[in-house]
N, C-alpha and C positions, 0 to 999 in steps of 0.2 A: 735355254727355253725355246721351243718351236717359235718360228718368226715367219711373217709374210714380207719380210724386207725384200724389196726388188721385185715382188710379185705384181703382175698387173690384174687389178681387181675391178670388174665391170659390175656396176650396181644399177638396177632400175629403180625408178621412184626414190631417188636419193636426196631430194631437197629438204626433207624434213623427217621427223619421227625416227622409226627403226632403221630405215636406210641410211639416213644421215649418221646415226649413232654407229652403224657398222663401218661406214666409210672412216669416221674419226678413229675407230678402234684399230683399223688396218693402217691408217696413217701414223699411228703411234709406233708401228713396227718399221715405219719407212717404206710402205707399199706405194705402188703407183695406182692411183684410184680414179676411175672414170665415174663421174657424177652425172647421171642422166635423170631427166624429168621434164615436165612441161613448163615448170615455173622459172621464167627468166627475169621477170619484174616483180617486185614485192606484191603480195597478195594483201588485200585489205583486212582479211581476217586470219590468215594463216602465215606463220613466220617462215622465212627461209626461201632462198632460191638456189639454183645449181651454182651460181656464181659465188654466193655467200658460203655455201658448204665447201666449194672448192678452195676458197680462201682459208677456211677453218682447217682443211685437211693439210694446206701447206704450212700453216702455223703449228700444226701437230707434229710435223716432221715428215710428211708423205709429199709425193708428187701428185698433181691433179690435172684432170682435163674435164671441162664441163661441156656436155653436149646436150642441146635441147632435143628431147625425144617424146613423141606420142607413141606409146607401145601399141597402139591400135593399127599403125601403119608399118606394114611388113617391109616396104622398101626402106623407110627410115630406120628401122631396127638393123638391117643388113649394112646400111651406109655408117651407122654409129659404131657397129662392132669393127667394120673394116677401118674405119678412122681411129678407133682406139687401138687396134692391133698395129697399124702403121706408126702411130704416134708412140707407142711404148714397145714396139718389137714383138707383140703377141698378147694373147689373153691367158692368164692362168686360172682365173676364178670368176665364175658368173654368179651373182646373187640375184635371183628373181624375187624382188621385194614389191614392185609395183602391184597394187591391188585395188579394187573397187568393191564397195559393200552397200548393200541396200536390204535391210532386214525386214522384208515384207512377205506376207503369205501369197499363195498363188493368184488369188482374185485381185490383189492389191499391186501386183507387179506388172508395170506396163512393158511393151516389147522393147522400148528404148532402154530401160534399165537392164532387162535380161541381156539385151545385146552388149550393153556396157560392161557388165560383170564378166560374160563370157569372153569378150575381146581383150579386156585388160587382165583377167586372171588366167584361164587356161590357155587362150590362143597366144597371148603374149609370151607366157612361159615356154610354150612350145616353139614359137618362132625365134625367141632370144636364144634359147638352147640350141636350136637348129643352126643359127648363125654362128654361134661360138664353138660348136664342137670342132669344126676343121682347125681351129686355133688351139683349142684345148689339146688336141691330139699331139701337138708339138711341145707341150708343157712338161716339165719333170714331176709335177705333183698337182695335176688338174682336178678342180672341183667345180660342181654346179650345186648351189644350195638354194632350195626353193622354199620361201615362207608360206608353208601350208600345212594343214592338219593331218594327223594320223587318221587312216581310213576306217573310221568307226561307223558301221552299217546300222547302228541302232536308228530306228525310224524317227526317235524323238529329235534328232539333229537335222532331219529333213523337214518335217512337218511346219515348223514356224516360219521357215525362210528357205524354201525348197531351191529357188534359183541361185541364191548365194551359196548354198551348201554344194550344189552341183558344180558351180564354177570353181570353188576352192578345192573340192575333191578332184576336179579335173586336173589341177596343178599337181596334186599329190599323185594322181595316176600317171602323169608325165614322168615324174621322178622314179616311180615304180618301174615303168617300162624302159626308160632310158638307162637306169642302173644296170639292168641286165643286157641291154643292147650294146652298151659301151664299155662293158667290164673288161673286154679283151684289150681295149685301148688304155685302160688304167685310169679312166675318168670316174671319179667318185660323183654319185648323184644322190643327194639326201635332202630331206625335208626337215625344217625346225619350226616348232610352234611353242607359244608360251603356255605355262600351266595357268597363268593369271592374266587378267586383262592388262593391256600395256597402256600407259598414259600418252596416247597419240590423238591426233585430230579425229581419227575414225571413231575412237571411244568417246571423245568429247561431244562429237555431234550425233552420235547414235544411241548413246546410253544417257541416263540421269547423272547428275553431277556426283552423286554418291559412289557411283560405280568408278568414275574417275579417281576419286580419293582412295578407293579400295583397290588401286591398280599399282602396278610396279612401273619403274622408269624403264626406257628403251634400253639403258645400258645392259641390263640382264640378257637381252637377246644379242647384243653385240659381243658380250663376253662369251656367250654360249656359242655363237657363230665362229668366233676366233678360235675356239677349242677344236671345232669340227674342222675348219679350214686348213688348220696346221697339221691334221693327222695325215698319215700315209694314205693316199688315194685308192690304193690298190687293196688296202685293208679295212676300208671304211665306206661302204657304199650300200644304197638300197635301205637306209634306215629312216625312220620317222621319229626324230629326236624331239624331246620336250626340254626347253631351257633349263629348268631346275634340275632335271634328271642329268643332263650333261654337266652341269657344274658341280653337283654332288659327287658324280663319278670321278670328277677332277680333284676333289678334296675340299670343295667350298662347303662351309657349314653355316656361316652367318649371312643370311640374305636380307637383313634389316636395311642395309644401306640403299637397297634397291627400291624400298617402299616410298610411295608418294607421300603417305601420312603415316608415320611411325605409330604402331600400335593399332591401326585400323584392320579389321579382319579382311583378308583379301578376297577378291571376286574372281572365281574360276572362269577361265576363258570358254568360249564355245568349243565343242568337240572333245573337251577332256572331262572324263568321269572322275 
């Protein structure tokens, strides 16, 4: 079975949620996982720190390096990537997971929220990829996986939360362009998005509780990510993957273990028709 054993995996926003779950899935293969995020001390409302996830990675069978990182700081991104490459002898995989969300209309979105989403979503994806590419070029099976949606230009996905949509589509556009730009280097650049909402803090704080119960667990995204990251990078690039479709193509038929509440009708995620 394809494995990430011995691979160096750099993950942004890995202290909780989907980023943490991907880190643990990689760890079960014996990967070298770089846990980055801003949370070093326990948050009063949110579980997990970069250090607690690093310990979980070690217990799961992987190696771990925890680095505090604010992805809005370009110098800090470069320093973190350089530290990771020096510590583990390179970078084989980048997972652009860090994201900011604010589901407000145009008149309700202050400049600071617009700037936050642009900086954490598109800009950080661009800069983290830029910093990792020189190291990825030296990998035998290099991957960039960005957690952003398919590029669906239906205005219904823009009108309710224009700034958020533009910032997330900016991440997807980075992947679209880079997949072509670095194809000759054998670097796979793909996107992954969930078909349903995923039970993370973003859903908990931005949607009604009923939506959280109608969501799936982050493990489905981690399992889908693993399938993508273990594929041949020269034969798998420029794709906008949806988690359920990835797993169905791999032979998965029973998705009930991923449900937060068994039997509850699932709530479709944004940008997925």
